[in-house]
VEXVO-829279 format. One record per residue (C-alpha): residue number from 1; residue in one letter; y, x, z. Coordinates in steps of 0.1 Angstrom, whole numbers. Example, Ala and Ser with C-alpha at 12.3 -4.5 7.8 and 13.67 -1.06 7.14 Angstrom:
2
PT   pos   code   north    east      up
PT     1      a     -45     123      78
PT     2      s     -11     137      71
END
This chain:
166
PT   pos   code   north    east      up
PT     1      m     207     -14    -136
PT     2      r     186     -34    -160
PT     3      s     183      -6    -184
PT     4      l     169      16    -157
PT     5      l     144     -11    -146
PT     6      d     134     -16    -180
PT     7      f     129      21    -184
PT     8      y     108      21    -152
PT     9      t      86      -9    -160
PT    10      m      82     -12    -198
PT    11      p      52       6    -216
PT    12      r      57      39    -233
PT    13      p      48      45    -268
PT    14      g      10      55    -264
PT    15      g      11      55    -225
PT    16      l      14      37    -192
PT    17      p      47      24    -180
PT    18      m      66      50    -157
PT    19      n      62      30    -127
PT    20      i      23      31    -129
PT    21      l      27      68    -135
PT    22      v      51      74    -107
PT    23      y      29      53     -84
PT    24      g      -3      69     -92
PT    25      l      13     103     -87
PT    26      l      26      93     -53
PT    27      l      -8      79     -42
PT    28      a     -27     106     -54
PT    29      g      -6     131     -36
PT    30      c      -6     110      -3
PT    31      w     -41     104      -5
PT    32      g     -51     141     -10
PT    33      y     -26     150      19
PT    34      a     -40     125      42
PT    35      l     -78     137      35
PT    36      w     -67     174      38
PT    37      r     -44     174      67
PT    38      g     -48     141      87
PT    39      g     -68     127     113
PT    40      a     -92      98     110
PT    41      p     -68      70     109
PT    42      e     -47      87      82
PT    43      r     -80      94      61
PT    44      i     -89      57      65
PT    45      g     -54      44      59
PT    46      a     -51      67      27
PT    47      t     -86      52      16
PT    48      i     -76      14      23
PT    49      l     -43      21       1
PT    50      g     -61      41     -27
PT    51      i     -91      17     -30
PT    52      g     -67     -15     -28
PT    53      s     -45       1     -55
PT    54      v     -76       8     -77
PT    55      l     -88     -28     -71
PT    56      t     -56     -42     -79
PT    57      a     -55     -24    -114
PT    58      m     -90     -36    -121
PT    59      a     -79     -72    -112
PT    60      a     -49     -68    -132
PT    61      s     -67     -55    -163
PT    62      n     -92     -81    -164
PT    63      v     -67    -111    -171
PT    64      a     -32    -110    -187
PT    65      i      -7    -103    -160
PT    66      s      24    -125    -164
PT    67      f      36    -132    -127
PT    68      k      43    -168    -140
PT    69      s      18    -181    -115
PT    70      v       1    -168     -84
PT    71      e     -18    -138     -94
PT    72      t     -52    -147     -75
PT    73      g     -72    -115     -83
PT    74      i     -43     -94     -67
PT    75      l     -39    -119     -38
PT    76      v     -76    -114     -28
PT    77      v     -72     -78     -29
PT    78      d     -40     -79      -9
PT    79      l     -55    -102      16
PT    80      a     -85     -77      21
PT    81      a     -60     -49      25
PT    82      s     -41     -67      52
PT    83      v     -73     -74      71
PT    84      a     -83     -37      69
PT    85      f     -50     -24      80
PT    86      l     -46     -48     106
PT    87      a     -79     -37     119
PT    88      l     -68       0     116
PT    89      a     -37      -8     135
PT    90      l     -55     -25     163
PT    91      r     -79       4     167
PT    92      a     -59      36     159
PT    93      d     -39      53     186
PT    94      r     -10      56     162
PT    95      f      23      36     154
PT    96      w      24      40     117
PT    97      p      -7      16     110
PT    98      l      13     -11     129
PT    99      w      41      -8     102
PT   100      v      18      -4      74
PT   101      a      -1     -34      83
PT   102      a      32     -55      86
PT   103      f      43     -42      51
PT   104      q      10     -52      36
PT   105      i      13     -87      52
PT   106      l      49     -89      39
PT   107      g      36     -81       3
PT   108      t       9    -106       7
PT   109      a      33    -132      20
PT   110      g      51    -128     -15
PT   111      h      23    -146     -32
PT   112      g      28    -176      -9
PT   113      v      65    -174     -20
PT   114      k      55    -181     -56
PT   115      y      27    -207     -46
PT   116      v      54    -224     -26
PT   117      d      80    -222     -53
PT   118      p      66    -216     -89
PT   119      e     100    -213    -103
PT   120      v     107    -179     -83
PT   121      l     115    -153    -113
PT   122      r      85    -133    -125
PT   123      r     102    -100    -120
PT   124      t     111    -110     -83
PT   125      y      76    -120     -75
PT   126      a      63     -88     -89
PT   127      f      88     -69     -70
PT   128      i      81     -87     -38
PT   129      i      43     -80     -39
PT   130      v      47     -42     -53
PT   131      f      79     -28     -33
PT   132      w      60     -23       0
PT   133      s      34      -2     -14
PT   134      y      60      26     -19
PT   135      l      72      22      17
PT   136      m      34      24      28
PT   137      i      28      56      11
PT   138      a      59      72      27
PT   139      l      47      59      62
PT   140      l      14      74      57
PT   141      v      30     110      45
PT   142      i      51     107      77
PT   143      g      19      98      98
PT   144      t       0     125      86
PT   145      w      28     151      91
PT   146      r      32     137     126
PT   147      h      -3     140     133
PT   148      q      -1     177     122
PT   149      q      27     183     144
PT   150      r       8     169     174
PT   151      v     -23     191     167
PT   152      a       1     221     165
PT   153      r      18     214     198
PT   154      l     -11     200     218
PT   155      g     -43     215     203
PT   156      s     -57     179     194
PT   157      d     -46     144     186
PT   158      h     -65     113     197
PT   159      s     -73      91     168
PT   160      w     -85      60     186
PT   161      s     -72      38     215
PT   162      i     -93      39     245
PT   163      w     -98       2     260
PT   164      k    -113      -1     291
PT   165      s    -126     -33     303
PT   166      g    -126     -46     340
END
C-alpha cells in the first residue's frame, strides 16, 4: 500500500505528482460539467471548489509545504470555502450543498487537529485536509446529474429556497 501511495504522491521526473494531475482532471471535468449542465447552485458550487483549489495551489506554491505544522495559507482558503459553501447550502434548494459544506468543514477541522496535536503525522494531516475534496467533486457531479433528471422530468428545477416571512 505504501508503494501505491508513494506512486500517487511523489513528483514524477519533469512533472507534477500523480495526485495533482488526477485531482486537476477530475476538478476540470466536474467544473465543466456543472457549468454546462447544472443549475445556478451547481455552477456556483463548482466555481467555489475551483477557485478554492486554485487559491490552495497558490498558497502552497508561495511557501515550502511540509505539513509539519498548521499550513496557515491553506487554512485561510479552507475557512473562506467553508463560509461560501455554508452560504450556498443555506440558500440553495438542493441537498448536495449541505453535504459539500459538511465535508469542507471536516477538511477545515483537520487544521485544528494539527494545531491541537502537532505530533500528528504529516501524511495524516495532509490526508485529513485533502481527502474530502474528492468526495466534494463526486457530490457535485451527482448533484448536477440529479438536476438534469429533474429538468427532464418536470421541465424546470427551482434553484433557490423560497423563504416566506410572517
